[in-house]
N, CA, C and O atoms as a Maestro MAE file, in Angstrom:
{
 s_m_m2io_version
 :::
 2.0.0
}

f_m_ct {
 s_m_title
 :::
 protein
 m_atom[336] {
  # First column is atom index #
  i_m_mmod_type
  r_m_x_coord
  r_m_y_coord
  r_m_z_coord
  i_m_residue_number
  s_m_chain_name
  s_m_pdb_residue_name
  s_m_pdb_atom_name
  i_m_atomic_number
  :::
  1 25 -23.085 7.124 -2.755 1 A "LEU " " N  " 7
  2 3 -21.751 7.898 -2.902 1 A "LEU " " CA " 6
  3 2 -20.953 7.216 -1.753 1 A "LEU " " C  " 6
  4 15 -19.751 7.039 -1.956 1 A "LEU " " O  " 8
  5 25 -21.435 6.854 -0.687 2 A "GLN " " N  " 7
  6 3 -20.625 6.164 0.483 2 A "GLN " " CA " 6
  7 2 -20.412 4.979 0.128 2 A "GLN " " C  " 6
  8 15 -19.358 4.607 0.644 2 A "GLN " " O  " 8
  9 25 -20.964 4.032 -0.614 3 A "PHE " " N  " 7
  10 3 -20.791 2.997 -1.092 3 A "PHE " " CA " 6
  11 2 -19.551 2.958 -2.086 3 A "PHE " " C  " 6
  12 15 -18.585 2.197 -2.030 3 A "PHE " " O  " 8
  13 25 -19.791 3.879 -2.933 4 A "SER " " N  " 7
  14 3 -18.563 3.991 -4.033 4 A "SER " " CA " 6
  15 2 -17.238 4.556 -3.425 4 A "SER " " C  " 6
  16 15 -16.147 4.317 -3.943 4 A "SER " " O  " 8
  17 25 -17.376 5.255 -2.391 5 A "ARG " " N  " 7
  18 3 -16.163 5.651 -1.584 5 A "ARG " " CA " 6
  19 2 -15.458 4.579 -0.998 5 A "ARG " " C  " 6
  20 15 -14.243 4.477 -1.165 5 A "ARG " " O  " 8
  21 25 -16.194 3.657 -0.233 6 A "LYS " " N  " 7
  22 3 -15.773 2.588 0.434 6 A "LYS " " CA " 6
  23 2 -15.277 1.488 -0.573 6 A "LYS " " C  " 6
  24 15 -14.287 0.778 -0.398 6 A "LYS " " O  " 8
  25 25 -16.094 1.460 -1.621 7 A "PHE " " N  " 7
  26 3 -15.654 0.508 -2.692 7 A "PHE " " CA " 6
  27 2 -14.251 0.737 -3.249 7 A "PHE " " C  " 6
  28 15 -13.443 -0.188 -3.333 7 A "PHE " " O  " 8
  29 25 -13.989 1.925 -3.608 8 A "TYR " " N  " 7
  30 3 -12.667 2.392 -4.155 8 A "TYR " " CA " 6
  31 2 -11.604 2.288 -3.181 8 A "TYR " " C  " 6
  32 15 -10.507 1.854 -3.535 8 A "TYR " " O  " 8
  33 25 -11.834 2.662 -1.931 9 A "ILE " " N  " 7
  34 3 -10.941 2.437 -0.939 9 A "ILE " " CA " 6
  35 2 -10.393 1.069 -0.694 9 A "ILE " " C  " 6
  36 15 -9.211 0.784 -0.498 9 A "ILE " " O  " 8
  37 25 -11.531 0.174 -0.736 10 A "ALA " " N  " 7
  38 3 -11.095 -1.454 -0.671 10 A "ALA " " CA " 6
  39 2 -10.416 -1.800 -1.852 10 A "ALA " " C  " 6
  40 15 -9.499 -2.609 -1.714 10 A "ALA " " O  " 8
  41 25 -10.705 -1.282 -3.228 11 A "GLN " " N  " 7
  42 3 -9.822 -1.701 -4.075 11 A "GLN " " CA " 6
  43 2 -8.354 -1.239 -4.313 11 A "GLN " " C  " 6
  44 15 -7.497 -1.823 -4.976 11 A "GLN " " O  " 8
  45 25 -8.245 -0.046 -3.619 12 A "TRP " " N  " 7
  46 3 -7.073 0.381 -3.389 12 A "TRP " " CA " 6
  47 2 -6.263 -0.499 -2.344 12 A "TRP " " C  " 6
  48 15 -5.140 -0.913 -2.633 12 A "TRP " " O  " 8
  49 25 -6.793 -0.743 -1.263 13 A "PHE " " N  " 7
  50 3 -6.284 -1.635 -0.174 13 A "PHE " " CA " 6
  51 2 -5.974 -3.104 -0.915 13 A "PHE " " C  " 6
  52 15 -4.875 -3.621 -0.712 13 A "PHE " " O  " 8
  53 25 -6.789 -3.660 -1.633 14 A "ARG " " N  " 7
  54 3 -6.579 -4.859 -2.351 14 A "ARG " " CA " 6
  55 2 -5.344 -4.763 -3.378 14 A "ARG " " C  " 6
  56 15 -4.597 -5.733 -3.510 14 A "ARG " " O  " 8
  57 25 -5.143 -3.564 -4.109 15 A "ASP " " N  " 7
  58 3 -4.137 -3.438 -4.888 15 A "ASP " " CA " 6
  59 2 -2.739 -3.316 -4.133 15 A "ASP " " C  " 6
  60 15 -1.715 -3.833 -4.580 15 A "ASP " " O  " 8
  61 25 -2.784 -2.655 -3.060 16 A "THR " " N  " 7
  62 3 -1.598 -2.606 -2.221 16 A "THR " " CA " 6
  63 2 -1.230 -3.999 -1.763 16 A "THR " " C  " 6
  64 15 -0.023 -4.231 -1.710 16 A "THR " " O  " 8
  65 25 -2.077 -4.979 -1.417 17 A "THR " " N  " 7
  66 3 -1.693 -6.246 -1.137 17 A "THR " " CA " 6
  67 2 -1.441 -7.143 -2.122 17 A "THR " " C  " 6
  68 15 -0.757 -8.143 -1.904 17 A "THR " " O  " 8
  69 25 -1.971 -6.871 -3.309 18 A "MET " " N  " 7
  70 3 -1.164 -7.680 -4.350 18 A "MET " " CA " 6
  71 2 -0.059 -7.072 -5.066 18 A "MET " " C  " 6
  72 15 0.594 -7.787 -5.826 18 A "MET " " O  " 8
  73 25 0.253 -5.784 -4.917 19 A "GLU " " N  " 7
  74 3 1.621 -5.069 -5.316 19 A "GLU " " CA " 6
  75 2 2.574 -5.775 -4.294 19 A "GLU " " C  " 6
  76 15 3.598 -6.235 -4.798 19 A "GLU " " O  " 8
  77 25 2.436 -5.918 -3.129 20 A "THR " " N  " 7
  78 3 3.253 -6.262 -2.100 20 A "THR " " CA " 6
  79 2 3.612 -7.857 -2.523 20 A "THR " " C  " 6
  80 15 4.768 -8.256 -2.666 20 A "THR " " O  " 8
  81 25 2.526 -8.614 -2.679 21 A "GLU " " N  " 7
  82 3 2.701 -10.003 -3.054 21 A "GLU " " CA " 6
  83 2 3.753 -10.169 -4.351 21 A "GLU " " C  " 6
  84 15 4.769 -10.864 -4.338 21 A "GLU " " O  " 8
  85 25 3.314 -9.447 -5.355 22 A "LYS " " N  " 7
  86 3 3.999 -9.521 -6.484 22 A "LYS " " CA " 6
  87 2 5.480 -9.138 -6.200 22 A "LYS " " C  " 6
  88 15 6.403 -9.842 -6.610 22 A "LYS " " O  " 8
  89 25 5.650 -8.140 -5.575 23 A "ALA " " N  " 7
  90 3 7.101 -7.655 -5.251 23 A "ALA " " CA " 6
  91 2 7.899 -8.771 -4.415 23 A "ALA " " C  " 6
  92 15 9.060 -9.047 -4.719 23 A "ALA " " O  " 8
  93 25 7.348 -9.293 -3.534 24 A "ILE " " N  " 7
  94 3 8.005 -10.392 -2.746 24 A "ILE " " CA " 6
  95 2 8.244 -11.456 -3.579 24 A "ILE " " C  " 6
  96 15 9.340 -12.006 -3.471 24 A "ILE " " O  " 8
  97 25 7.438 -11.876 -4.408 25 A "LYS " " N  " 7
  98 3 7.345 -13.129 -5.299 25 A "LYS " " CA " 6
  99 2 8.468 -12.846 -6.386 25 A "LYS " " C  " 6
  100 15 9.087 -13.810 -6.836 25 A "LYS " " O  " 8
  101 25 8.726 -11.686 -6.782 26 A "SER " " N  " 7
  102 3 9.621 -11.239 -7.703 26 A "SER " " CA " 6
  103 2 11.164 -11.301 -7.295 26 A "SER " " C  " 6
  104 15 12.136 -11.525 -8.016 26 A "SER " " O  " 8
  105 25 11.091 -11.002 -5.747 27 A "GLN " " N  " 7
  106 3 12.354 -11.247 -5.249 27 A "GLN " " CA " 6
  107 2 12.865 -12.456 -4.952 27 A "GLN " " C  " 6
  108 15 14.082 -12.642 -4.945 27 A "GLN " " O  " 8
  109 25 11.900 -13.499 -4.649 28 A "LYS " " N  " 7
  110 3 12.033 -14.880 -4.507 28 A "LYS " " CA " 6
  111 2 12.681 -15.460 -5.652 28 A "LYS " " C  " 6
  112 15 13.687 -16.160 -5.537 28 A "LYS " " O  " 8
  113 25 11.978 -15.111 -7.074 29 A "ASP " " N  " 7
  114 3 12.441 -15.443 -8.143 29 A "ASP " " CA " 6
  115 2 13.738 -15.081 -8.502 29 A "ASP " " C  " 6
  116 15 14.501 -15.841 -9.098 29 A "ASP " " O  " 8
  117 25 14.079 -13.669 -8.074 30 A "GLU " " N  " 7
  118 3 15.656 -13.344 -8.308 30 A "GLU " " CA " 6
  119 2 16.658 -13.997 -7.431 30 A "GLU " " C  " 6
  120 15 17.847 -14.141 -7.716 30 A "GLU " " O  " 8
  121 25 15.949 -14.460 -6.110 31 A "ASP " " N  " 7
  122 3 17.000 -15.109 -4.980 31 A "ASP " " CA " 6
  123 2 17.499 -16.561 -5.616 31 A "ASP " " C  " 6
  124 15 18.637 -17.020 -5.518 31 A "ASP " " O  " 8
  125 25 16.374 -17.168 -6.288 32 A "SER " " N  " 7
  126 3 16.537 -18.578 -6.703 32 A "SER " " CA " 6
  127 2 17.506 -18.529 -7.760 32 A "SER " " C  " 6
  128 15 18.368 -19.406 -7.810 32 A "SER " " O  " 8
  129 25 17.462 -17.489 -8.719 33 A "SER " " N  " 7
  130 3 18.467 -17.321 -9.754 33 A "SER " " CA " 6
  131 2 19.808 -16.861 -9.493 33 A "SER " " C  " 6
  132 15 20.793 -17.244 -10.124 33 A "SER " " O  " 8
  133 25 19.821 -15.974 -8.487 34 A "GLU " " N  " 7
  134 3 21.180 -15.264 -8.137 34 A "GLU " " CA " 6
  135 2 21.911 -15.959 -6.623 34 A "GLU " " C  " 6
  136 15 23.035 -16.442 -6.492 34 A "GLU " " O  " 8
  137 25 21.149 -15.846 -5.905 35 A "GLY " " N  " 7
  138 3 21.350 -16.552 -4.464 35 A "GLY " " CA " 6
  139 2 22.536 -15.747 -3.604 35 A "GLY " " C  " 6
  140 15 23.017 -16.202 -2.566 35 A "GLY " " O  " 8
  141 25 22.878 -14.638 -4.129 36 A "THR " " N  " 7
  142 3 24.143 -14.088 -3.316 36 A "THR " " CA " 6
  143 2 23.855 -12.630 -2.568 36 A "THR " " C  " 6
  144 15 24.674 -12.082 -1.831 36 A "THR " " O  " 8
  145 25 22.663 -12.152 -2.862 37 A "HIS " " N  " 7
  146 3 22.329 -10.815 -2.000 37 A "HIS " " CA " 6
  147 2 21.204 -11.083 -1.152 37 A "HIS " " C  " 6
  148 15 20.175 -10.411 -1.201 37 A "HIS " " O  " 8
  149 25 21.402 -12.183 -0.270 38 A "HIS " " N  " 7
  150 3 20.342 -12.387 0.780 38 A "HIS " " CA " 6
  151 2 20.004 -11.265 1.813 38 A "HIS " " C  " 6
  152 15 18.857 -10.877 2.032 38 A "HIS " " O  " 8
  153 25 21.035 -10.826 2.373 39 A "ALA " " N  " 7
  154 3 21.000 -9.822 3.514 39 A "ALA " " CA " 6
  155 2 20.121 -8.672 2.761 39 A "ALA " " C  " 6
  156 15 19.063 -8.277 3.251 39 A "ALA " " O  " 8
  157 25 20.629 -8.178 1.561 40 A "LYS " " N  " 7
  158 3 20.123 -7.154 0.871 40 A "LYS " " CA " 6
  159 2 18.822 -7.291 0.681 40 A "LYS " " C  " 6
  160 15 18.049 -6.385 0.990 40 A "LYS " " O  " 8
  161 25 18.386 -8.506 0.116 41 A "ASP " " N  " 7
  162 3 16.964 -8.791 -0.181 41 A "ASP " " CA " 6
  163 2 16.108 -8.900 1.166 41 A "ASP " " C  " 6
  164 15 14.896 -8.687 1.112 41 A "ASP " " O  " 8
  165 25 16.579 -9.151 2.082 42 A "VAL " " N  " 7
  166 3 15.850 -9.137 3.355 42 A "VAL " " CA " 6
  167 2 15.548 -7.926 3.730 42 A "VAL " " C  " 6
  168 15 14.405 -7.818 4.174 42 A "VAL " " O  " 8
  169 25 16.238 -6.890 3.703 43 A "GLU " " N  " 7
  170 3 16.038 -5.591 4.047 43 A "GLU " " CA " 6
  171 2 14.995 -4.928 3.033 43 A "GLU " " C  " 6
  172 15 14.075 -4.212 3.428 43 A "GLU " " O  " 8
  173 25 15.218 -5.224 1.728 44 A "THR " " N  " 7
  174 3 14.247 -4.811 0.755 44 A "THR " " CA " 6
  175 2 12.787 -5.348 0.959 44 A "THR " " C  " 6
  176 15 11.812 -4.617 0.782 44 A "THR " " O  " 8
  177 25 12.698 -6.481 1.286 45 A "THR " " N  " 7
  178 3 11.469 -7.202 1.816 45 A "THR " " CA " 6
  179 2 10.862 -6.478 2.852 45 A "THR " " C  " 6
  180 15 9.656 -6.233 2.885 45 A "THR " " O  " 8
  181 25 11.745 -6.103 3.769 46 A "GLY " " N  " 7
  182 3 11.247 -5.396 4.983 46 A "GLY " " CA " 6
  183 2 10.664 -3.901 4.557 46 A "GLY " " C  " 6
  184 15 9.584 -3.492 4.983 46 A "GLY " " O  " 8
  185 25 11.360 -3.276 3.823 47 A "GLN " " N  " 7
  186 3 10.951 -1.991 3.102 47 A "GLN " " CA " 6
  187 2 9.491 -2.045 2.438 47 A "GLN " " C  " 6
  188 15 8.562 -1.254 2.602 47 A "GLN " " O  " 8
  189 25 9.548 -3.177 1.657 48 A "ILE " " N  " 7
  190 3 8.352 -3.480 0.766 48 A "ILE " " CA " 6
  191 2 7.120 -3.697 1.775 48 A "ILE " " C  " 6
  192 15 6.041 -3.134 1.589 48 A "ILE " " O  " 8
  193 25 7.391 -4.657 2.984 49 A "MET " " N  " 7
  194 3 6.173 -4.609 3.909 49 A "MET " " CA " 6
  195 2 5.912 -3.448 4.499 49 A "MET " " C  " 6
  196 15 4.729 -3.118 4.586 49 A "MET " " O  " 8
  197 25 6.914 -2.600 5.018 50 A "HIS " " N  " 7
  198 3 6.654 -1.333 5.615 50 A "HIS " " CA " 6
  199 2 6.005 -0.470 4.828 50 A "HIS " " C  " 6
  200 15 5.011 0.015 5.369 50 A "HIS " " O  " 8
  201 25 6.229 -0.099 3.704 51 A "ARG " " N  " 7
  202 3 5.473 0.687 3.017 51 A "ARG " " CA " 6
  203 2 3.977 0.176 2.504 51 A "ARG " " C  " 6
  204 15 3.105 0.982 2.179 51 A "ARG " " O  " 8
  205 25 3.792 -1.242 2.474 52 A "ALA " " N  " 7
  206 3 2.588 -1.671 2.361 52 A "ALA " " CA " 6
  207 2 1.755 -1.391 3.618 52 A "ALA " " C  " 6
  208 15 0.614 -0.947 3.486 52 A "ALA " " O  " 8
  209 25 2.228 -1.611 4.723 53 A "GLU " " N  " 7
  210 3 1.551 -1.549 5.971 53 A "GLU " " CA " 6
  211 2 1.193 0.121 6.268 53 A "GLU " " C  " 6
  212 15 0.233 0.520 6.927 53 A "GLU " " O  " 8
  213 25 2.260 0.996 5.578 54 A "SER " " N  " 7
  214 3 1.956 2.460 5.688 54 A "SER " " CA " 6
  215 2 0.597 2.664 5.009 54 A "SER " " C  " 6
  216 15 -0.393 3.057 5.626 54 A "SER " " O  " 8
  217 25 0.607 2.400 3.816 55 A "ARG " " N  " 7
  218 3 -0.371 2.375 2.715 55 A "ARG " " CA " 6
  219 2 -1.731 1.990 3.346 55 A "ARG " " C  " 6
  220 15 -2.626 2.834 3.396 55 A "ARG " " O  " 8
  221 25 -1.899 0.810 3.800 56 A "LYS " " N  " 7
  222 3 -2.905 0.151 4.511 56 A "LYS " " CA " 6
  223 2 -3.402 1.042 5.644 56 A "LYS " " C  " 6
  224 15 -4.612 1.265 5.668 56 A "LYS " " O  " 8
  225 25 -2.674 1.548 6.530 57 A "THR " " N  " 7
  226 3 -2.897 2.244 7.705 57 A "THR " " CA " 6
  227 2 -3.553 3.550 7.171 57 A "THR " " C  " 6
  228 15 -4.541 3.944 7.790 57 A "THR " " O  " 8
  229 25 -3.113 4.297 6.058 58 A "PHE " " N  " 7
  230 3 -3.545 5.297 5.584 58 A "PHE " " CA " 6
  231 2 -4.974 5.010 5.057 58 A "PHE " " C  " 6
  232 15 -5.902 5.766 5.346 58 A "PHE " " O  " 8
  233 25 -5.133 4.000 4.344 59 A "LEU " " N  " 7
  234 3 -6.452 3.714 3.699 59 A "LEU " " CA " 6
  235 2 -7.722 3.529 4.788 59 A "LEU " " C  " 6
  236 15 -8.870 3.960 4.684 59 A "LEU " " O  " 8
  237 25 -7.134 2.764 5.833 60 A "ARG " " N  " 7
  238 3 -8.075 2.562 7.030 60 A "ARG " " CA " 6
  239 2 -8.462 3.862 7.671 60 A "ARG " " C  " 6
  240 15 -9.597 4.069 8.103 60 A "ARG " " O  " 8
  241 25 -7.390 4.811 7.724 61 A "SER " " N  " 7
  242 3 -7.812 6.078 8.384 61 A "SER " " CA " 6
  243 2 -8.891 6.650 7.600 61 A "SER " " C  " 6
  244 15 -9.961 7.034 8.074 61 A "SER " " O  " 8
  245 25 -8.509 6.693 6.203 62 A "ILE " " N  " 7
  246 3 -9.379 7.427 5.192 62 A "ILE " " CA " 6
  247 2 -10.844 6.745 5.397 62 A "ILE " " C  " 6
  248 15 -11.766 7.544 5.562 62 A "ILE " " O  " 8
  249 25 -11.105 5.600 5.404 63 A "ILE " " N  " 7
  250 3 -12.372 4.827 5.298 63 A "ILE " " CA " 6
  251 2 -13.281 5.013 6.513 63 A "ILE " " C  " 6
  252 15 -14.496 4.824 6.452 63 A "ILE " " O  " 8
  253 25 -12.520 5.460 7.820 64 A "LYS " " N  " 7
  254 3 -13.135 5.896 8.918 64 A "LYS " " CA " 6
  255 2 -13.475 7.393 9.012 64 A "LYS " " C  " 6
  256 15 -13.990 7.853 10.031 64 A "LYS " " O  " 8
  257 25 -13.243 7.994 8.160 65 A "THR " " N  " 7
  258 3 -13.307 9.487 7.949 65 A "THR " " CA " 6
  259 2 -14.739 9.780 7.756 65 A "THR " " C  " 6
  260 15 -15.364 9.101 6.940 65 A "THR " " O  " 8
  261 25 -15.354 10.760 8.449 66 A "ALA " " N  " 7
  262 3 -16.901 11.099 7.967 66 A "ALA " " CA " 6
  263 2 -16.875 11.895 6.974 66 A "ALA " " C  " 6
  264 15 -15.906 12.621 6.750 66 A "ALA " " O  " 8
  265 25 -17.987 11.864 6.212 67 A "PRO " " N  " 7
  266 3 -18.163 12.880 5.069 67 A "PRO " " CA " 6
  267 2 -18.054 14.347 5.506 67 A "PRO " " C  " 6
  268 15 -17.816 15.204 4.654 67 A "PRO " " O  " 8
  269 25 -18.209 14.657 6.734 68 A "SER " " N  " 7
  270 3 -18.042 16.278 7.183 68 A "SER " " CA " 6
  271 2 -16.601 16.528 7.419 68 A "SER " " C  " 6
  272 15 -16.270 17.695 7.627 68 A "SER " " O  " 8
  273 25 -15.611 15.513 7.415 69 A "GLN " " N  " 7
  274 3 -14.337 15.911 7.571 69 A "GLN " " CA " 6
  275 2 -13.404 15.877 6.470 69 A "GLN " " C  " 6
  276 15 -12.194 16.073 6.589 69 A "GLN " " O  " 8
  277 25 -14.135 15.571 5.177 70 A "PHE " " N  " 7
  278 3 -13.655 15.616 3.980 70 A "PHE " " CA " 6
  279 2 -12.636 16.767 3.557 70 A "PHE " " C  " 6
  280 15 -11.536 16.570 3.041 70 A "PHE " " O  " 8
  281 25 -13.195 17.993 3.865 71 A "SER " " N  " 7
  282 3 -12.633 19.237 3.635 71 A "SER " " CA " 6
  283 2 -11.185 19.392 4.371 71 A "SER " " C  " 6
  284 15 -10.384 20.244 3.987 71 A "SER " " O  " 8
  285 25 -10.899 18.490 5.482 72 A "THR " " N  " 7
  286 3 -9.678 18.580 6.329 72 A "THR " " CA " 6
  287 2 -8.564 17.658 5.661 72 A "THR " " C  " 6
  288 15 -7.411 17.694 6.091 72 A "THR " " O  " 8
  289 25 -8.911 16.870 4.652 73 A "LEU " " N  " 7
  290 3 -8.147 15.860 4.148 73 A "LEU " " CA " 6
  291 2 -7.139 16.486 2.968 73 A "LEU " " C  " 6
  292 15 -7.565 17.195 2.057 73 A "LEU " " O  " 8
  293 25 -5.877 16.150 3.114 74 A "LYS " " N  " 7
  294 3 -4.931 16.506 2.215 74 A "LYS " " CA " 6
  295 2 -4.874 15.747 1.108 74 A "LYS " " C  " 6
  296 15 -3.867 15.042 1.055 74 A "LYS " " O  " 8
  297 25 -5.707 15.648 0.102 75 A "MET " " N  " 7
  298 3 -5.486 14.912 -1.014 75 A "MET " " CA " 6
  299 2 -5.533 15.744 -2.345 75 A "MET " " C  " 6
  300 15 -6.197 16.772 -2.476 75 A "MET " " O  " 8
  301 25 -4.813 15.224 -3.236 76 A "ASN " " N  " 7
  302 3 -5.069 15.910 -4.715 76 A "ASN " " CA " 6
  303 2 -6.245 15.257 -5.294 76 A "ASN " " C  " 6
  304 15 -6.508 14.119 -4.905 76 A "ASN " " O  " 8
  305 25 -6.935 15.780 -6.107 77 A "SER " " N  " 7
  306 3 -8.199 15.216 -6.867 77 A "SER " " CA " 6
  307 2 -7.670 14.048 -7.594 77 A "SER " " C  " 6
  308 15 -8.430 13.080 -7.605 77 A "SER " " O  " 8
  309 25 -6.389 13.896 -8.286 78 A "ASP " " N  " 7
  310 3 -5.975 12.969 -9.100 78 A "ASP " " CA " 6
  311 2 -5.169 11.910 -8.629 78 A "ASP " " C  " 6
  312 15 -4.856 10.981 -9.373 78 A "ASP " " O  " 8
  313 25 -4.746 11.989 -7.242 79 A "THR " " N  " 7
  314 3 -3.543 11.002 -6.786 79 A "THR " " CA " 6
  315 2 -4.141 10.852 -5.149 79 A "THR " " C  " 6
  316 15 -4.899 11.594 -4.524 79 A "THR " " O  " 8
  317 25 -3.485 9.614 -4.763 80 A "VAL " " N  " 7
  318 3 -3.580 9.446 -3.567 80 A "VAL " " CA " 6
  319 2 -2.199 9.478 -2.750 80 A "VAL " " C  " 6
  320 15 -1.301 8.684 -3.031 80 A "VAL " " O  " 8
  321 25 -2.063 10.451 -1.702 81 A "ASP " " N  " 7
  322 3 -0.939 10.670 -1.172 81 A "ASP " " CA " 6
  323 2 -0.694 9.678 0.218 81 A "ASP " " C  " 6
  324 15 -1.397 10.035 1.164 81 A "ASP " " O  " 8
  325 25 0.056 8.671 0.450 82 A "TYR " " N  " 7
  326 3 0.125 7.852 1.532 82 A "TYR " " CA " 6
  327 2 0.777 8.368 2.542 82 A "TYR " " C  " 6
  328 15 0.647 7.860 3.656 82 A "TYR " " O  " 8
  329 25 1.652 9.544 2.329 83 A "GLU " " N  " 7
  330 3 2.491 10.168 3.363 83 A "GLU " " CA " 6
  331 2 1.610 11.081 4.108 83 A "GLU " " C  " 6
  332 15 0.616 11.612 3.611 83 A "GLU " " O  " 8
  333 25 1.992 11.236 5.263 84 A "ASP " " N  " 7
  334 3 1.172 12.132 6.121 84 A "ASP " " CA " 6
  335 2 2.064 13.506 6.265 84 A "ASP " " C  " 6
  336 15 1.638 14.451 6.929 84 A "ASP " " O  " 8
  :::
 }
 m_bond[335] {
  # First column is bond index #
  i_m_from
  i_m_to
  i_m_order
  :::
  1 1 2 1
  2 2 3 1
  3 3 4 2
  4 3 5 1
  5 5 6 1
  6 6 7 1
  7 7 8 2
  8 7 9 1
  9 9 10 1
  10 10 11 1
  11 11 12 2
  12 11 13 1
  13 13 14 1
  14 14 15 1
  15 15 16 2
  16 15 17 1
  17 17 18 1
  18 18 19 1
  19 19 20 2
  20 19 21 1
  21 21 22 1
  22 22 23 1
  23 23 24 2
  24 23 25 1
  25 25 26 1
  26 26 27 1
  27 27 28 2
  28 27 29 1
  29 29 30 1
  30 30 31 1
  31 31 32 2
  32 31 33 1
  33 33 34 1
  34 34 35 1
  35 35 36 2
  36 35 37 1
  37 37 38 1
  38 38 39 1
  39 39 40 2
  40 39 41 1
  41 41 42 1
  42 42 43 1
  43 43 44 2
  44 43 45 1
  45 45 46 1
  46 46 47 1
  47 47 48 2
  48 47 49 1
  49 49 50 1
  50 50 51 1
  51 51 52 2
  52 51 53 1
  53 53 54 1
  54 54 55 1
  55 55 56 2
  56 55 57 1
  57 57 58 1
  58 58 59 1
  59 59 60 2
  60 59 61 1
  61 61 62 1
  62 62 63 1
  63 63 64 2
  64 63 65 1
  65 65 66 1
  66 66 67 1
  67 67 68 2
  68 67 69 1
  69 69 70 1
  70 70 71 1
  71 71 72 2
  72 71 73 1
  73 73 74 1
  74 74 75 1
  75 75 76 2
  76 75 77 1
  77 77 78 1
  78 78 79 1
  79 79 80 2
  80 79 81 1
  81 81 82 1
  82 82 83 1
  83 83 84 2
  84 83 85 1
  85 85 86 1
  86 86 87 1
  87 87 88 2
  88 87 89 1
  89 89 90 1
  90 90 91 1
  91 91 92 2
  92 91 93 1
  93 93 94 1
  94 94 95 1
  95 95 96 2
  96 95 97 1
  97 97 98 1
  98 98 99 1
  99 99 100 2
  100 99 101 1
  101 101 102 1
  102 102 103 1
  103 103 104 2
  104 103 105 1
  105 105 106 1
  106 106 107 1
  107 107 108 2
  108 107 109 1
  109 109 110 1
  110 110 111 1
  111 111 112 2
  112 111 113 1
  113 113 114 1
  114 114 115 1
  115 115 116 2
  116 115 117 1
  117 117 118 1
  118 118 119 1
  119 119 120 2
  120 119 121 1
  121 121 122 1
  122 122 123 1
  123 123 124 2
  124 123 125 1
  125 125 126 1
  126 126 127 1
  127 127 128 2
  128 127 129 1
  129 129 130 1
  130 130 131 1
  131 131 132 2
  132 131 133 1
  133 133 134 1
  134 134 135 1
  135 135 136 2
  136 135 137 1
  137 137 138 1
  138 138 139 1
  139 139 140 2
  140 139 141 1
  141 141 142 1
  142 142 143 1
  143 143 144 2
  144 143 145 1
  145 145 146 1
  146 146 147 1
  147 147 148 2
  148 147 149 1
  149 149 150 1
  150 150 151 1
  151 151 152 2
  152 151 153 1
  153 153 154 1
  154 154 155 1
  155 155 156 2
  156 155 157 1
  157 157 158 1
  158 158 159 1
  159 159 160 2
  160 159 161 1
  161 161 162 1
  162 162 163 1
  163 163 164 2
  164 163 165 1
  165 165 166 1
  166 166 167 1
  167 167 168 2
  168 167 169 1
  169 169 170 1
  170 170 171 1
  171 171 172 2
  172 171 173 1
  173 173 174 1
  174 174 175 1
  175 175 176 2
  176 175 177 1
  177 177 178 1
  178 178 179 1
  179 179 180 2
  180 179 181 1
  181 181 182 1
  182 182 183 1
  183 183 184 2
  184 183 185 1
  185 185 186 1
  186 186 187 1
  187 187 188 2
  188 187 189 1
  189 189 190 1
  190 190 191 1
  191 191 192 2
  192 191 193 1
  193 193 194 1
  194 194 195 1
  195 195 196 2
  196 195 197 1
  197 197 198 1
  198 198 199 1
  199 199 200 2
  200 199 201 1
  201 201 202 1
  202 202 203 1
  203 203 204 2
  204 203 205 1
  205 205 206 1
  206 206 207 1
  207 207 208 2
  208 207 209 1
  209 209 210 1
  210 210 211 1
  211 211 212 2
  212 211 213 1
  213 213 214 1
  214 214 215 1
  215 215 216 2
  216 215 217 1
  217 217 218 1
  218 218 219 1
  219 219 220 2
  220 219 221 1
  221 221 222 1
  222 222 223 1
  223 223 224 2
  224 223 225 1
  225 225 226 1
  226 226 227 1
  227 227 228 2
  228 227 229 1
  229 229 230 1
  230 230 231 1
  231 231 232 2
  232 231 233 1
  233 233 234 1
  234 234 235 1
  235 235 236 2
  236 235 237 1
  237 237 238 1
  238 238 239 1
  239 239 240 2
  240 239 241 1
  241 241 242 1
  242 242 243 1
  243 243 244 2
  244 243 245 1
  245 245 246 1
  246 246 247 1
  247 247 248 2
  248 247 249 1
  249 249 250 1
  250 250 251 1
  251 251 252 2
  252 251 253 1
  253 253 254 1
  254 254 255 1
  255 255 256 2
  256 255 257 1
  257 257 258 1
  258 258 259 1
  259 259 260 2
  260 259 261 1
  261 261 262 1
  262 262 263 1
  263 263 264 2
  264 263 265 1
  265 265 266 1
  266 266 267 1
  267 267 268 2
  268 267 269 1
  269 269 270 1
  270 270 271 1
  271 271 272 2
  272 271 273 1
  273 273 274 1
  274 274 275 1
  275 275 276 2
  276 275 277 1
  277 277 278 1
  278 278 279 1
  279 279 280 2
  280 279 281 1
  281 281 282 1
  282 282 283 1
  283 283 284 2
  284 283 285 1
  285 285 286 1
  286 286 287 1
  287 287 288 2
  288 287 289 1
  289 289 290 1
  290 290 291 1
  291 291 292 2
  292 291 293 1
  293 293 294 1
  294 294 295 1
  295 295 296 2
  296 295 297 1
  297 297 298 1
  298 298 299 1
  299 299 300 2
  300 299 301 1
  301 301 302 1
  302 302 303 1
  303 303 304 2
  304 303 305 1
  305 305 306 1
  306 306 307 1
  307 307 308 2
  308 307 309 1
  309 309 310 1
  310 310 311 1
  311 311 312 2
  312 311 313 1
  313 313 314 1
  314 314 315 1
  315 315 316 2
  316 315 317 1
  317 317 318 1
  318 318 319 1
  319 319 320 2
  320 319 321 1
  321 321 322 1
  322 322 323 1
  323 323 324 2
  324 323 325 1
  325 325 326 1
  326 326 327 1
  327 327 328 2
  328 327 329 1
  329 329 330 1
  330 330 331 1
  331 331 332 2
  332 331 333 1
  333 333 334 1
  334 334 335 1
  335 335 336 2
  :::
 }
}
């Protein structure tokens, strides 16, 4: 059970990284075609990075949680809430 838990948390961590990379790549593709909204895109990239770091921090805190502390976690059974 512990292995499964860590495996899925690692998958969520990897998925967060992949989503961030895809979002930044799509912004770069849009930049090369438009080229006019540079300041707005930099802010958006910052927001993407901030959101990804928040998710990773959350996942790191979850993976360090001992099984005896599971009852204190605030999570819905079918969703993961990255907000504290």
